[in-house]
C-alpha positions as CSV (number, residue, x, y, z in Angstrom):
1,X,-38.0,150.3,159.9
2,X,-34.3,150.2,159.3
3,X,-32.8,150.4,155.8
4,X,-31.0,147.1,156.2
5,X,-34.2,145.4,157.4
6,X,-36.2,146.8,154.4
7,X,-33.4,145.6,152.1
8,X,-33.5,142.1,153.6
9,X,-37.3,142.1,153.4
10,X,-37.2,143.1,149.7
11,X,-34.6,140.4,149.0
12,X,-36.8,137.8,150.7
13,X,-39.8,138.8,148.7
14,X,-37.7,138.7,145.5
15,X,-36.5,135.2,146.4
16,X,-40.0,134.0,147.2
17,X,-41.4,135.4,143.9
18,X,-38.5,133.8,141.9
19,X,-39.2,130.4,143.6
20,X,-42.9,130.7,142.9
21,X,-42.3,131.5,139.2
22,X,-39.8,128.7,138.8
23,X,-42.2,126.2,140.5
24,X,-45.2,127.3,138.3
25,X,-43.9,128.8,135.0
26,X,-47.0,128.4,132.9
27,X,-49.4,130.1,135.3
28,X,-46.8,132.8,135.8
29,X,-46.6,133.5,132.1
30,X,-50.4,133.4,131.6
31,X,-50.8,135.8,134.5
32,X,-48.3,138.2,133.0
33,X,-50.1,138.0,129.6
34,X,-53.4,138.6,131.3
35,X,-52.2,141.6,133.2
36,X,-50.5,143.0,130.0
37,X,-53.7,142.5,128.0
38,X,-55.8,144.2,130.7
39,X,-53.5,147.2,130.9
40,X,-53.5,147.5,127.1
41,X,-57.3,147.5,127.0
42,X,-57.5,150.0,129.9
43,X,-55.1,152.4,128.2
44,X,-56.8,152.1,124.8
45,X,-60.2,153.0,126.3
46,X,-58.8,155.8,128.4
47,X,-57.2,157.5,125.3
48,X,-58.5,161.0,124.6
49,X,-59.7,161.2,121.0
50,X,-58.0,163.8,118.8
51,X,-60.0,167.0,118.6
52,X,-58.3,168.5,115.5
53,X,-60.5,169.1,112.6
54,X,-59.8,167.1,109.5
55,X,-58.4,169.9,107.3
56,X,-55.7,170.7,109.8
57,X,-54.8,167.0,110.2
58,X,-54.6,166.6,106.4
59,X,-52.5,169.8,106.1
60,X,-50.1,168.5,108.7
61,X,-49.8,165.1,107.0
62,X,-49.1,166.8,103.7
63,X,-46.4,169.0,105.4
64,X,-44.9,165.9,107.0
65,X,-44.7,164.1,103.7
66,X,-43.0,167.1,102.0
67,X,-40.5,167.4,104.8
68,X,-39.8,163.6,104.7
69,X,-39.1,163.8,101.0
70,X,-36.8,166.8,101.3
71,X,-35.0,165.1,104.2
72,X,-34.4,162.1,102.0
73,X,-33.0,164.3,99.2
74,X,-30.8,166.1,101.8
75,X,-29.4,162.8,103.1
76,X,-28.6,161.7,99.6
77,X,-26.9,165.0,98.8
78,X,-24.9,164.8,102.0
79,X,-23.8,161.3,101.1
80,X,-22.8,162.4,97.6
81,X,-20.9,165.4,98.9
82,X,-19.2,163.3,101.5
83,X,-18.0,160.8,98.8
84,X,-16.8,163.7,96.7
85,X,-14.8,165.2,99.6
86,X,-13.4,161.7,100.4
87,X,-12.2,161.2,96.8
88,X,-10.7,164.7,96.8
89,X,-8.7,164.0,100.0
90,X,-7.5,160.7,98.6
91,X,-6.4,162.4,95.4
92,X,-4.6,165.1,97.4
93,X,-2.8,162.5,99.5
94,X,-1.7,160.6,96.4
95,X,-0.5,163.8,94.8
96,X,1.5,164.7,98.0
97,X,3.1,161.2,98.0
98,X,4.1,161.6,94.3
99,X,5.6,165.0,95.0
100,X,7.8,163.6,97.7
101,X,8.2,167.0,99.4
102,X,9.5,166.0,102.8
103,X,13.4,165.9,102.9
104,X,13.4,163.5,105.8
105,X,11.4,161.0,103.9
106,X,13.8,161.4,101.0
107,X,16.7,160.8,103.3
108,X,15.0,157.8,104.9
109,X,14.2,156.2,101.5
110,X,17.8,156.7,100.3
111,X,19.1,155.2,103.6
112,X,17.0,152.0,103.4
113,X,16.9,151.6,99.6
């Protein structure tokens, strides 16, 4: 089978499927829902149950809670420090503007003032 022939065959099947769905939208949607429901049930019943003993699971959950709480505190501290750095930079920029150190800037201001 040639690549072009396979491509044309796939496009024909896609067109036929699209036409069938457009002609019968309600049965197509119900079929899709039924297939999804069946796949969901199949995967749910095929799941392997967890074999960890309860104390280990409880310890892992406690550790997860502790790590989540410390992560929240870390994010808050990061945000506070980022705000502090931003304010310090803004103050430094304002101080530099007040000092008017650059001679070119002085010359430019005198020229246009």
